[in-house]
Structure formats: C-alpha cells, structure tokens
C-alpha positions as CSV (number, residue, x, y, z in Angstrom):
1,M,-12.0,3.8,-16.0
2,K,-13.3,6.3,-18.5
3,W,-14.2,4.0,-21.4
4,T,-15.6,6.8,-23.5
5,A,-12.3,8.7,-23.4
6,F,-10.3,5.5,-24.0
7,F,-12.6,4.7,-27.0
8,L,-11.8,8.1,-28.5
9,I,-8.1,7.4,-28.2
10,L,-8.4,4.0,-29.7
11,L,-10.5,5.4,-32.5
12,V,-7.7,7.8,-33.4
13,I,-5.3,4.8,-33.5
14,F,-7.7,2.9,-35.8
15,W,-8.1,5.9,-38.0
16,Y,-4.4,6.2,-38.8
17,Y,-2.9,2.8,-38.2
18,G,-5.4,0.1,-37.4
19,S,-4.6,-2.3,-34.5
20,P,-3.4,-5.9,-34.9
21,S,-4.1,-6.4,-31.1
22,L,-7.8,-5.8,-31.6
23,H,-8.3,-6.9,-35.3
24,E,-6.7,-9.3,-37.6
25,G,-6.4,-6.8,-40.5
26,K,-3.1,-5.0,-39.9
27,G,-3.2,-1.4,-40.9
28,K,-7.0,-1.4,-41.4
29,K,-8.5,2.1,-41.0
30,Y,-11.8,2.7,-39.2
31,T,-14.4,5.4,-39.1
32,I,-17.2,5.3,-36.5
33,Q,-19.5,4.1,-39.3
34,T,-17.2,1.3,-40.6
35,F,-16.4,0.1,-37.1
36,C,-20.1,-0.1,-36.2
37,Q,-20.9,-1.9,-39.4
38,E,-18.1,-4.5,-38.9
39,F,-19.3,-5.3,-35.3
40,N,-23.0,-5.1,-36.1
41,I,-23.6,-2.1,-33.9
42,P,-26.7,0.0,-34.7
43,I,-26.2,3.6,-35.4
44,P,-29.3,5.6,-34.2
45,E,-29.8,8.9,-35.9
46,F,-29.7,11.0,-32.7
47,D,-28.6,8.8,-29.8
48,V,-24.8,9.2,-30.1
49,H,-24.3,8.2,-26.4
50,K,-26.0,4.8,-27.0
51,T,-23.8,4.2,-30.0
52,I,-20.7,4.9,-28.0
53,K,-21.8,2.6,-25.2
54,E,-22.2,-0.2,-27.7
55,I,-18.8,0.5,-29.2
56,I,-17.3,0.5,-25.7
57,K,-18.8,-2.9,-25.0
58,V,-17.1,-4.4,-28.1
59,L,-13.7,-2.7,-27.2
60,K,-13.9,-3.9,-23.6
61,K,-14.4,-7.5,-24.8
62,K,-11.5,-7.2,-27.2
63,L,-9.3,-5.8,-24.5
64,E,-10.3,-8.4,-22.0
65,S,-9.5,-11.0,-24.5
66,F,-6.1,-9.3,-25.1
67,S,-5.2,-9.0,-21.4
68,N,-6.1,-12.7,-20.8
69,T,-3.5,-13.8,-23.4
70,S,-1.1,-14.8,-20.7
71,S,0.0,-18.1,-22.3
72,G,2.1,-16.4,-24.9
73,T,0.3,-18.0,-27.8
74,D,-0.6,-14.7,-29.5
75,S,2.2,-14.1,-32.0
76,N,1.2,-10.5,-32.4
77,I,1.9,-9.8,-28.8
78,L,4.7,-12.0,-27.5
79,V,8.0,-13.1,-28.9
80,A,10.5,-15.5,-27.2
81,I,14.0,-14.1,-26.7
82,P,17.0,-15.9,-25.3
83,D,17.5,-13.7,-22.2
84,E,15.8,-15.5,-19.3
85,N,15.8,-12.3,-17.3
86,M,13.3,-10.7,-19.6
87,V,9.7,-10.8,-18.3
88,I,6.2,-9.6,-19.1
89,L,4.1,-8.4,-16.2
90,F,0.4,-8.7,-17.0
91,L,-1.4,-6.3,-14.7
92,K,-4.8,-6.7,-13.1
93,N,-5.9,-3.4,-14.7
94,G,-5.5,-5.1,-18.1
95,G,-2.2,-3.5,-19.1
96,A,1.2,-5.2,-19.6
97,I,4.8,-4.1,-19.5
98,S,8.0,-6.0,-20.3
99,G,11.6,-5.5,-19.5
100,E,14.6,-7.0,-17.6
101,L,13.7,-8.3,-14.2
102,I,16.3,-6.8,-11.8
103,Y,14.6,-7.5,-8.5
104,E,11.8,-9.7,-7.2
105,D,10.5,-10.7,-3.8
106,A,7.1,-11.7,-2.3
107,D,5.9,-8.0,-2.3
108,R,7.2,-6.4,-5.5
109,Y,8.7,-6.7,-9.0
110,R,11.3,-4.3,-10.3
111,I,12.1,-4.2,-14.0
112,R,14.3,-2.1,-16.3
113,A,12.2,-1.0,-19.2
114,Q,12.7,1.7,-21.7
115,G,12.5,5.0,-19.8
116,G,13.9,3.7,-16.6
117,V,13.3,1.3,-13.7
118,A,9.7,0.6,-12.9
119,E,8.4,-1.0,-9.7
120,F,5.1,-2.9,-9.4
121,M,3.6,-4.3,-6.2
122,A,2.7,-8.0,-6.2
123,Y,-1.0,-7.2,-5.7
124,E,-1.0,-5.2,-9.0
125,V,0.3,-8.2,-11.0
126,K,-2.0,-10.8,-12.4
127,H,0.5,-13.0,-14.2
128,V,4.3,-13.1,-15.0
129,Q,5.5,-14.4,-18.3
130,R,9.2,-15.2,-18.2
131,G,11.6,-15.2,-21.1
132,K,9.3,-13.1,-23.4
133,T,8.8,-9.5,-24.3
134,I,6.1,-7.3,-26.0
135,K,6.5,-6.3,-29.6
136,S,6.1,-2.5,-29.3
137,K,8.2,0.6,-29.3
138,D,8.1,1.1,-25.5
139,N,7.5,-2.6,-24.5
140,I,4.2,-1.4,-22.9
141,F,0.6,-2.1,-23.5
142,I,-1.6,0.2,-21.5
143,N,-5.2,-0.6,-20.8
144,D,-5.6,2.8,-19.2
145,I,-8.1,2.2,-16.4
146,E,-5.4,4.2,-14.7
147,G,-7.0,7.2,-16.1
148,I,-6.7,9.0,-19.5
149,L,-9.6,11.2,-18.6
150,D,-8.9,14.1,-20.9
151,N,-10.8,16.4,-18.6
152,Q,-14.1,14.5,-19.1
153,W,-16.3,13.2,-16.3
154,N,-19.2,10.9,-17.2
155,F,-20.0,10.0,-13.6
156,I,-22.8,11.3,-11.4
157,N,-20.8,11.8,-8.3
158,D,-17.7,14.1,-7.9
159,I,-15.8,11.3,-6.3
160,V,-15.9,7.7,-7.4
161,I,-14.3,4.5,-5.9
162,V,-12.0,2.3,-8.1
163,L,-11.9,-1.2,-6.6
164,T,-8.9,-3.5,-6.8
165,N,-10.8,-5.7,-9.3
166,G,-11.2,-2.8,-11.7
167,E,-14.8,-2.0,-10.9
168,I,-15.9,1.6,-10.4
169,L,-18.5,2.5,-7.8
170,D,-20.3,5.7,-8.8
171,V,-22.3,6.2,-5.5
172,P,-22.2,8.8,-2.7
173,I,-19.7,8.3,0.2
174,S,-21.5,8.5,3.6
175,S,-18.5,8.0,5.9
176,I,-15.0,6.8,6.0
177,R,-13.4,4.9,8.9
178,N,-10.0,3.3,9.3
179,E,-11.0,-0.1,7.7
180,T,-14.1,0.8,5.7
181,I,-15.7,3.3,3.3
182,T,-19.5,3.4,3.7
183,V,-21.4,4.2,0.5
184,R,-25.1,5.0,0.0
185,Y,-27.5,3.7,-2.7
186,D,-30.5,5.9,-3.2
187,F,-33.7,4.5,-4.7
188,D,-35.9,6.3,-7.2
189,E,-38.9,5.3,-5.2
190,G,-37.4,6.9,-2.1
191,G,-35.3,5.6,0.7
192,S,-31.7,4.4,0.6
193,I,-29.4,1.6,1.8
194,E,-25.8,1.8,3.0
195,Q,-22.9,-0.6,2.3
196,D,-19.5,-0.9,3.9
197,I,-16.6,-1.4,1.5
198,L,-13.4,-2.7,3.0
199,R,-10.5,-0.3,2.4
200,S,-8.4,-3.3,1.4
201,K,-10.7,-3.7,-1.6
202,V,-10.3,-0.1,-2.7
203,E,-7.5,0.7,-5.2
204,Y,-8.0,4.5,-5.1
205,L,-10.5,7.3,-5.2
206,M,-10.9,9.3,-8.4
207,F,-11.9,13.0,-8.2
208,K,-13.7,15.1,-10.7
209,P,-11.6,17.5,-12.8
210,I,-11.8,21.2,-11.8
211,L,-12.5,23.0,-15.1
212,N,-13.0,26.5,-13.9
213,Q,-11.5,29.8,-15.2
214,R,-8.5,29.7,-12.9
215,S,-7.6,26.2,-13.9
216,R,-7.7,27.1,-17.6
217,E,-5.5,30.1,-17.0
218,I,-2.9,28.0,-15.2
219,E,-3.0,25.3,-17.9
220,N,-2.6,27.8,-20.7
221,S,0.3,29.4,-18.9
222,L,2.0,26.0,-18.5
223,K,1.5,25.1,-22.2
224,N,3.0,28.5,-23.1
225,L,6.0,27.9,-20.7
226,F,6.6,24.3,-21.5
227,P,5.5,23.6,-25.1
228,D,7.6,20.4,-25.4
229,M,6.2,18.7,-22.4
230,K,3.2,16.4,-22.5
231,F,0.0,16.8,-20.4
232,Y,-1.5,13.8,-18.7
233,N,-5.0,14.5,-17.2
234,E,-6.4,12.2,-14.5
235,G,-9.3,13.4,-12.6
236,S,-8.5,16.5,-10.6
237,T,-4.8,16.2,-11.2
238,T,-2.8,17.1,-14.3
239,I,0.8,15.9,-14.8
240,V,3.1,18.0,-17.0
241,T,6.3,16.2,-17.8
242,D,9.0,15.3,-20.3
243,S,9.4,11.8,-18.7
244,Y,8.9,8.5,-20.4
245,I,5.5,6.8,-20.0
246,T,6.9,4.3,-17.5
247,W,7.7,7.2,-15.2
248,V,4.3,8.8,-15.8
249,R,2.8,5.6,-14.5
250,N,4.8,5.9,-11.3
251,Y,3.8,9.5,-10.8
252,K,0.2,8.6,-11.2
253,R,0.4,5.8,-8.7
254,I,2.1,8.0,-6.1
255,L,-0.3,11.0,-6.6
256,R,-3.4,8.7,-6.5
257,Q,-2.2,7.1,-3.4
258,V,-1.5,10.3,-1.6
259,Q,-4.8,12.0,-2.6
260,T,-6.8,8.9,-1.6
261,E,-5.0,8.5,1.7
262,I,-5.3,12.2,2.6
263,Y,-8.9,12.4,1.7
264,C,-9.7,9.2,3.8
265,K,-7.5,10.1,6.8
266,F,-8.9,13.7,7.0
267,Y,-12.4,12.9,5.6
268,N,-14.2,14.8,8.4
269,I,-12.8,18.1,7.1
270,F,-12.5,17.4,3.4
271,K,-16.2,16.3,3.2
272,T,-17.2,19.9,4.0
273,R,-15.0,21.5,1.4
274,E,-14.6,21.7,-2.3
275,Q,-11.4,21.7,-4.4
276,H,-10.9,25.3,-5.8
277,V,-8.5,24.6,-8.7
278,Q,-7.0,21.6,-10.6
279,N,-3.9,20.1,-9.2
280,Y,-1.0,20.8,-11.5
281,V,2.3,18.9,-11.1
282,V,5.2,19.7,-13.4
283,I,8.0,17.1,-13.3
284,F,11.4,17.7,-15.1
285,D,13.6,14.9,-16.2
286,H,16.5,17.3,-17.0
287,P,18.1,19.1,-14.1
288,E,19.2,22.2,-15.9
289,K,15.6,22.9,-17.0
290,Y,14.3,22.4,-13.5
291,I,17.0,24.7,-12.0
292,E,16.3,27.4,-14.5
293,N,12.6,27.3,-13.8
294,A,13.2,27.3,-10.0
295,V,15.6,30.2,-10.2
296,S,13.1,32.2,-12.1
297,D,10.6,31.6,-9.2
298,G,13.2,32.7,-6.7
299,V,13.9,29.2,-5.5
300,P,17.5,27.8,-5.3
301,G,16.8,24.7,-7.5
302,W,20.3,23.3,-7.0
303,I,19.5,22.5,-3.4
304,V,15.7,22.3,-3.5
305,P,14.6,19.5,-5.8
306,G,10.9,20.2,-5.4
307,Y,8.5,23.0,-4.3
308,F,4.8,24.0,-4.4
309,S,4.2,27.6,-5.4
310,P,1.0,28.9,-3.6
311,T,1.1,31.9,-5.9
312,T,0.9,30.0,-9.2
313,K,-0.8,26.9,-7.7
314,V,1.7,24.6,-9.4
315,L,4.0,21.9,-7.9
316,Y,7.5,21.7,-9.5
317,L,9.7,18.7,-9.1
318,Y,13.0,17.4,-10.5
319,N,13.0,13.6,-11.1
320,M,16.4,12.7,-9.7
321,I,16.4,9.3,-11.6
322,G,14.9,10.5,-14.8
323,E,16.1,9.9,-18.4
324,E,19.2,12.0,-18.2
325,M,20.5,10.6,-14.9
326,E,19.6,7.1,-16.0
327,N,21.6,7.5,-19.3
328,F,24.5,9.1,-17.4
329,I,24.7,6.2,-14.9
330,N,24.2,3.6,-17.6
331,G,26.9,5.2,-19.7
332,L,29.2,5.3,-16.7
333,M,28.6,1.6,-16.0
334,H,29.0,0.4,-19.6
335,D,31.5,2.8,-21.1
336,V,33.8,3.4,-18.0
337,F,33.6,0.6,-15.5
338,G,32.4,-2.1,-17.9
339,K,35.0,-1.1,-20.5
340,A,37.8,-1.0,-17.9
341,V,36.9,-4.6,-16.8
342,D,36.7,-5.8,-20.5
343,D,40.1,-4.3,-21.2
344,V,41.6,-6.1,-18.3
345,V,40.0,-9.4,-19.4
346,D,41.4,-8.9,-22.9
347,R,44.9,-8.3,-21.6
348,V,44.8,-11.3,-19.2
349,E,43.4,-13.6,-21.9
350,T,46.5,-12.9,-24.1
351,F,48.7,-14.3,-21.3
352,V,46.8,-17.4,-20.3
353,D,45.8,-20.6,-22.0
354,K,42.4,-20.6,-23.8
355,R,41.0,-23.1,-21.4
356,Y,41.1,-20.5,-18.6
357,H,39.2,-17.9,-20.6
358,V,35.8,-19.1,-19.2
359,F,37.1,-18.7,-15.6
360,V,38.5,-15.2,-16.4
361,E,35.3,-14.0,-18.0
362,G,33.3,-15.5,-15.1
363,Q,35.3,-13.4,-12.6
364,A,34.8,-10.3,-14.8
365,K,31.0,-10.9,-14.7
366,S,31.1,-11.1,-10.9
367,I,32.9,-7.8,-10.7
368,K,30.3,-6.2,-13.1
369,D,27.5,-7.6,-11.1
370,K,28.9,-5.9,-7.9
371,Y,29.0,-2.6,-9.8
372,W,25.4,-3.0,-10.9
373,R,24.4,-3.8,-7.3
374,Y,26.1,-0.5,-6.3
375,F,24.2,1.2,-9.1
376,E,20.9,-0.2,-8.1
377,W,21.4,0.8,-4.4
378,Y,22.3,4.3,-5.4
379,M,19.3,4.6,-7.8
380,G,17.0,3.2,-5.1
381,R,18.0,5.9,-2.7
382,L,17.3,8.6,-5.4
383,R,14.0,6.9,-6.2
384,R,12.8,6.9,-2.6
385,T,13.9,10.5,-2.1
386,T,12.2,11.7,-5.3
387,F,8.9,10.0,-4.3
388,A,9.1,11.3,-0.7
389,I,9.5,14.9,-2.0
390,L,6.6,14.4,-4.4
391,R,4.4,13.1,-1.6
392,H,5.4,16.0,0.7
393,E,4.9,18.8,-1.9
394,F,1.7,17.3,-3.2
395,S,0.3,17.3,0.3
396,H,0.9,21.0,0.4
397,E,-0.9,21.4,-2.9
398,L,-3.9,19.4,-1.8
399,F,-4.4,21.2,1.5
400,S,-3.9,24.5,-0.3
401,N,-6.2,23.8,-3.3
402,W,-9.0,22.6,-0.9
403,A,-8.5,25.9,1.1
404,L,-7.7,24.0,4.3
405,V,-4.0,24.7,5.2
406,G,-1.2,26.8,3.7
407,V,-1.0,30.2,2.1
408,V,-4.1,31.1,0.1
409,I,-3.8,34.0,-2.3
410,S,-7.0,35.9,-2.3
411,K,-6.1,38.9,-4.5
412,I,-4.1,38.1,-7.6
413,K,-4.4,39.1,-11.3
414,E,-6.9,36.8,-12.8
415,K,-6.0,37.2,-16.4
416,E,-2.4,35.9,-16.3
417,I,0.0,34.1,-14.0
418,P,2.5,36.8,-12.8
419,N,5.5,37.4,-15.0
420,V,4.7,34.4,-17.2
421,K,5.9,36.2,-20.4
422,K,9.2,37.3,-18.9
423,K,9.7,33.8,-17.4
424,K,9.1,32.2,-20.8
425,K,11.7,34.5,-22.3
426,F,14.1,33.6,-19.5
427,L,13.6,29.9,-20.1
428,E,13.9,30.1,-23.9
429,T,16.9,32.4,-24.4
430,K,20.3,30.7,-24.9
431,D,22.4,33.8,-24.3
432,V,24.0,33.8,-20.8
433,K,24.1,37.6,-20.4
434,E,20.5,37.9,-21.6
435,K,19.5,35.3,-19.0
436,Q,21.3,37.2,-16.3
437,K,19.6,40.4,-17.3
438,I,16.1,38.8,-17.4
439,L,16.7,37.1,-14.0
440,R,17.6,40.5,-12.4
441,E,14.3,42.0,-13.9
442,L,12.3,39.1,-12.5
443,I,13.8,39.5,-9.1
444,T,13.2,43.3,-9.2
445,L,9.6,42.9,-10.4
446,R,9.0,40.4,-7.6
447,S,10.4,42.7,-5.0
448,E,8.3,45.7,-6.3
449,E,5.0,43.8,-6.5
450,P,2.6,44.7,-3.7
451,L,2.1,41.8,-1.3
452,P,-1.3,40.1,-1.9
453,E,-3.7,39.6,0.9
454,I,-3.1,36.2,2.4
455,Q,-4.5,33.8,4.8
456,A,-1.7,31.8,6.4
457,A,-1.7,28.8,8.6
458,N,1.1,28.3,11.1
459,S,4.3,26.9,9.6
460,W,4.2,24.1,12.1
461,L,0.8,23.0,10.9
462,A,1.5,23.2,7.1
463,E,4.9,21.5,7.4
464,G,3.7,19.0,10.1
465,L,0.9,17.9,7.9
466,A,3.2,17.6,4.8
467,T,5.8,15.5,6.8
468,Y,3.0,13.4,8.2
469,C,1.8,12.7,4.7
470,E,5.2,12.2,3.0
471,T,5.6,8.6,4.3
472,G,4.8,5.7,2.0
473,P,3.1,3.6,1.2
474,T,0.8,4.7,4.1
475,I,0.6,8.3,5.3
476,G,1.1,8.8,9.0
477,S,3.4,5.8,9.4
478,Q,6.7,6.1,11.4
479,N,9.1,8.5,9.8
480,D,12.6,7.4,10.9
481,E,14.3,10.6,9.8
482,R,11.9,12.8,11.8
483,V,12.0,10.5,14.8
484,Y,15.8,10.6,14.9
485,C,15.9,14.4,14.5
486,F,13.3,14.8,17.3
487,Q,15.4,12.6,19.6
488,E,18.5,14.6,18.6
489,M,16.7,17.8,19.5
490,L,15.9,16.5,22.9
491,R,19.6,15.6,23.4
492,D,20.5,19.2,22.5
493,N,17.8,20.6,24.9
494,A,16.3,22.4,21.9
495,F,12.6,21.5,22.4
496,F,10.3,24.4,21.2
497,P,7.6,25.6,23.6
498,L,4.3,25.8,21.7
499,E,4.3,29.6,22.0
500,Q,7.6,29.7,20.1
501,L,6.8,27.1,17.5
502,T,3.5,28.9,16.5
503,V,5.3,32.2,16.0
504,Y,6.1,31.3,12.4
505,K,3.1,32.0,10.2
506,I,4.3,31.9,6.6
507,G,6.8,29.6,4.9
508,S,9.1,26.9,6.1
509,F,10.3,28.5,9.4
510,P,12.0,31.5,7.7
511,G,15.0,33.0,9.5
512,M,16.0,29.8,11.4
513,Y,19.5,28.4,11.0
514,H,19.5,25.0,9.3
515,E,19.7,22.7,12.3
516,A,17.0,24.5,14.2
517,M,14.8,24.4,11.1
518,L,15.2,20.6,10.9
519,Y,14.3,20.4,14.6
520,A,11.2,22.5,13.9
521,Y,10.2,20.2,11.1
522,S,10.6,17.2,13.3
523,Q,8.6,18.7,16.2
524,S,5.9,19.7,13.8
525,W,5.7,16.1,12.4
526,A,5.6,14.8,16.0
527,L,2.8,17.1,17.0
528,V,0.6,16.2,14.0
529,K,1.2,12.5,14.5
530,Y,0.5,12.8,18.2
531,F,-2.7,14.7,17.6
532,M,-3.9,12.3,14.8
533,D,-3.2,9.3,16.9
534,T,-4.6,10.7,20.1
535,Y,-7.2,13.4,19.4
536,P,-8.0,13.1,15.6
537,D,-11.5,14.6,15.7
538,K,-10.5,17.5,18.0
539,F,-7.4,18.2,15.9
540,M,-9.4,18.3,12.6
541,K,-11.9,20.7,14.2
542,Y,-8.9,23.0,14.8
543,I,-7.7,22.7,11.2
544,L,-11.2,23.5,10.0
545,K,-11.5,26.5,12.3
546,I,-8.1,27.9,11.3
547,S,-9.0,27.4,7.6
548,E,-12.2,29.4,7.9
549,K,-11.0,32.3,10.0
550,T,-7.6,34.1,10.1
551,P,-6.3,34.0,13.7
552,E,-5.1,37.3,15.2
553,G,-2.5,37.7,17.9
554,N,-2.4,34.5,20.0
555,E,-5.7,33.2,18.7
556,D,-4.1,30.3,16.8
557,I,-2.6,28.7,20.0
558,E,-5.7,29.6,21.9
559,W,-7.9,27.7,19.4
560,L,-5.5,24.7,19.5
561,I,-5.7,24.6,23.3
562,E,-9.5,25.0,23.2
563,A,-9.9,22.2,20.5
564,I,-7.7,19.7,22.3
565,G,-9.0,20.6,25.7
566,K,-5.6,20.8,27.4
567,D,-3.3,23.7,28.3
568,A,0.0,24.2,26.4
569,R,2.2,22.6,29.1
570,T,0.0,19.5,29.3
571,I,0.1,19.1,25.5
572,E,3.9,19.4,25.6
573,A,4.2,16.9,28.4
574,E,1.9,14.4,26.6
575,L,3.8,14.9,23.4
576,L,7.1,14.1,25.1
577,E,5.6,11.0,26.7
578,Y,4.1,9.9,23.4
579,M,7.4,10.1,21.6
580,K,9.0,7.8,24.2
581,K,7.2,4.9,22.5
582,F,9.6,5.2,19.5
583,P,12.9,3.2,20.0
584,Q,16.1,5.2,19.9
585,I,17.1,5.5,16.2
586,E,20.6,5.8,14.7
587,D,21.2,8.6,12.2
588,P,19.6,7.3,9.0
589,Y,22.3,9.0,7.0
590,F,25.0,7.0,8.8
591,E,23.0,3.8,8.0
592,Q,23.0,4.8,4.3
593,F,26.7,5.6,4.4
594,D,27.3,2.2,6.0
595,E,25.4,0.5,3.2
596,M,27.4,2.3,0.6
597,Q,30.7,1.5,2.4
598,K,29.9,-2.2,2.5
599,L,29.2,-2.2,-1.2
600,H,32.4,-0.3,-1.9
601,D,34.4,-2.6,0.3
602,S,33.0,-5.7,-1.4
603,L,34.4,-4.3,-4.7
604,V,37.8,-3.4,-3.2
605,N,38.1,-6.8,-1.4
606,F,37.0,-8.6,-4.5
607,G,39.8,-7.0,-6.5
608,S,42.4,-7.7,-3.8
609,V,41.4,-11.4,-3.3
610,N,41.5,-12.1,-7.0
611,A,44.6,-10.1,-7.8
C-alpha cells in the first residue's frame, strides 16, 4: 500500500470534515502542524519525508484499531438493524463493506450494496458481522491498500509483491515458477541471498506507473472526452469510469489478477521488456454513452461490448450490469412483477377470512423469491460475461503496451490523439442531425488518413493469447466455450492447416464469416494452450522473436516450426491428439438456456399448483 498517498487523502478529509473513525472530536479540522502537535510528532525543519513517515505510523495504528473493531462495540461504525440478511464484511486488507447478503458458500460471499452486487472470495474476508451495517453514504469503509496511488511510486523496484497478509516486498524478482516467486536481497557489503515466496502467499504484483509523454497525452485526451468520469490510478493501470466505487473495486481486482497472472505465466519474455505506456481502461455504466463512443471509433458498439484500440492505446468496455441495468432490473422486479403480485394478494385478501392472510402473503413471498432467483441468475450471466470480456481485452492491452504481441503503431501524431476534438464534439452534441454529420466526417477522415507503419503479429497469436488469458480466476484453465467450438469444428471438418491460420496478420480474422471466425478463435486458443502446456519455453522464444522482428513472407510459420522443433503436420497431429483429453462438451449456450427454462418453469408451475 502507498501509505504516503493514503495519508494525503486522509489529510484532505481531516482538513474539511474531521474523522470520527480516527478521532473522537467530530468535525475537528487538522493541518499538518496541528495533527503533529496532537500526536506528539516532531516537525523537523527540512526533513519532510521523516515527518510524513511518523504521521503514517500514527494513521496506520488508528486504522488497524478501526479494522479490528469486529465486535460491533464502536457506535460510530456499527448500528444494529432488524434485517437479519444485512452483514458487514471486514476484509483482510483493513476495509469493510456492508449490504444485503444474497449468496454465501464456502468460497465466496455476494452482497447487494449501493452501486450493485459485489462478490468477495472467502480468503479476502477476515470476519463477518451479521445483522449490522456501516453508517456511511455508500456503506463502505476503504482502507485502500488496494491502491490509491495517484501516480506516485515510493518503492525502489519497478515491481513490488503484495502478500495476502498485506505486507509489501520491495525486492528484485529473480525468477518465477509455477508455485514460487524467487526474490533476491542484496547486501550493502556485497553479496546477496535468495528467498522463495509461495505463489499462494502472493495477493498480486504491483507495477510502477508509466509517466511518460505519451501517457500524459492519452490521459489529457480522456479527461477532455469524459469530463464527468472519475480517474482511479493504481500502479501502471488507470481506470476511467462513471461506476460506483463497489464496481471500481471489482474492476481493480480483475485487472490486478490478470496482470499478475500474465506476468508470472509469461515471465521469461516479460522480464526482458518494459511497459511503454500506462494501461488506460475506460468503463461505461450507461449503454448509450458506450455505443456512441464505439461508433465514433468505427466499432459497432451495439454488438461489441468491449474493445482495445491499438491506435489510441485505450481499452473501452460497457459494464452490462452497471447502475443503469441494475436500476432497470430492480425497477422491473419491484414496480412490475412485485406490484402485480401485491395487487393479486390485495384482491385475494378481500375475499378470504383474515386468519388466511398470513398464508396468502407467505405464498406471495415464495413467488417473489423465485423472481429474484431468476434475476440473480440473469445478472450472474451478465457479470461473468462482462468480466470475461474485460480479461480478454486487457490481455490485448498488456501484450501491446509491453510491445510483445498485437498491432504496434510506430508512426502517429505525438501531440494529440487522432480526431479527439471532433470525437468530443460528436459525444457532446444532442442534435441527431448534427451527430450524423460529425459521424460521417469522422468516417471520412479515418478513410483518408494514411495508414501508419505497423508491426503486426498473427491474428491467431494475438487472439489465441487473449482467449487463453480470458479464463478466470486462473488464466490458461479450461475454456468450455472454446473446447465445444473446437469439437464442433472437427465435426464439420473445418480444421485450419497452420499455413491457412497464419494468413491473417491484422485484426480478428477479417473477412471470415461468423462461424468460421469462431472456429479460428477456438483453434487459436487450442494452439496457445497446447504450446503453453507442452512447449512453454520454446513457444515464448517464438513470441519474443516475432515481437522483435517483423516477419516477411512465410517467416512467421517458419519461425514457429523452428522454435517448436516440429514440422507443421506434426504440430497439427500433436494438437489434435492433445485436444482429445478434453471430454465432449455440450453447447454451453444450451446449458444456459436449460437453466433459464427451469427457472421459468418453476414460476409457471408454481402459479398453476397454487391457482
């Protein structure tokens, strides 16, 4: 955690409001001088850093005292409420969040808090307080070890290790294997010693912010385009969004996880490279804003809910279960289905004896519970889809920003992101005809712009890596949708020879019809998984070579054959044999439809049984 940055934020809070959580005097205002005087911290004339460190120690003790208040005795924090479904989750990082507990098992907790549904893994939770809530606007207390970094970096190394107990290791990484991360401690007197850290003890890796000219240009352009959105900086990633803080936490968790997993899995190639630009991730809660932005980039936003632009170096995503969708579904449940059930209850109760009212209302609650179960299932599907797209597109962004895989723009105007002024005008204007006019101009400008010089990896490599990394919680795990599609491809005798698959150099297999494109994605995923499971070191040497030199003619497939040490037909045969280890999978979409149908039938049958 960046205690210095967190201190500055707390100081602003003290300055304006005071803090009952850290001090008994409500509304008390602090300056650095009065804070130091109250807690007996010396103020050296010149050593500002030493003063800040002393202040941080005091704040840390106060926060630790706060986070340990799990008994509910602190009246400033907890208040009992009658709803037994309300809980407070005290997190191991020192934060806390309260809301309605809607799902719980041995592995996770899911609560409905202001801003949407939030999910926490059991290993993140230190203590659960039931029947209570937090007195605050958002029902959240954030001890932001999760990373309000504000583009500061007070560590020695460019990558630091955050452990599950909250400690941070600011030491060089020597090597990474499947189960361990080896770190090196250097001594001032000379010499060094290495230590193995179990991966299970590592929460995530934190990467130094990239504060170069290109990053500043991108950030200024985004602030100009999206003035109402908030910017959340965490290491080498900046999230730009209009989502509630509960969603921001989910975004951070996913992005941290993907970046850590990718760096560790592909350590042998990442260790030789540097990140060229900050990762920018723009997430929209409102569909119309996302669609307008996508259309201005030439992307059909109504069918593509997320994309990474290699030109602007920005990832754009629509949160399919954001505030607007949440409010819409909640309104539907309360104002339509809920009201309809209540109206029926009111009518029935006018015709039956009062002693039967409890029974009638109990039946009504059972019906409503089934509707909510349907709602939770639907929102769960949207949640998983949103996060899978985020992982997929963020993988594209990481490999691109580290100049490893993807399309790297080498000649582009440095002073401004292309068409940013015209795009801003398009997004801001409310007149439909004016929007149509500006959109035509944007399309015309894009078509007239000279193509920049590019270095392009094969489509199969770029998309194979992204689909390999889109699975959660661990990248490289079995992807049922890709396995099913690969098996369907074989049933259709549509397997691509390597020479054909490697023809596509830029984009997501442009020119293919939809079914063939899905097959190409699945075979690309299968190839990457096969190589990473069977020849990981050889495959990473191929990635490194293709990132350092642009292949000409058939060099790309020649380099692949050379790296793996097998000819094309042997690679294909081994791939087909490797894929046989996966059991035959039914169409995942049919399984989803079956789940939905069962929920629907339970509602229909419930109504008929109780008619």
